[in-house]
Steps between C-alpha positions, in 0.01 A plus 500: 500500500646833395381788723606857442476760773526871452563773750187673630464849360244714685287718275622854452324754716335800346570853617233497771562334836426140587201583720344716227542217252302259715240759596576563867644800680843428647411618850296741703137553583370407154675161518358431847150589382529268200634217716216544745244489217671199338755465222332524159530191281654709219818528712559125467530479118705819501737349756536191282572718197754723675678205664504292183342205682199315358182559705452130580857467623462818703190354667696188597784709645268694730266205565184652355263231368384540139138505623582805714655678201195425285268623773703820555497570127119482498401623846748756620814578696722269700399527864677407823699181438510545122651847497794422727675259262440731203648802680789292636581377152483858369765596753721203412478565125559872549798433725645244262460729201677776691795278588536379140499855363754613758 
C-alpha cells in the first residue's frame, strides 16, 4: 500500500480578524450577551471554513452529535452544553492560527 502524506496548510486568513470571520466579537459586553443568548449555528460552518476542517470532523473533535448539529441548523442557537465546545474550539483554532502566522 502506497500512502502519501502532505503537510497541513491552514487556509490563508483574509484581512479581517479571526473573530469577525466566524461572526463573533472577540471580547467585551457584546460577546457576553451573545454567549448568554446562545451561539448561532452559522458560527459553526464559518469555524469549519476558517479552520479548514470538514464540518463532520469538527463535530467529532468537539463531541457534538450529528443529530444536535441538524437540530441547531433548523431550530436555533447552541445553548448551554453545546456552546461551550464550539467556543473552546474557536479559541484553539484562533490560537493555533496565530502561532502559525508568527
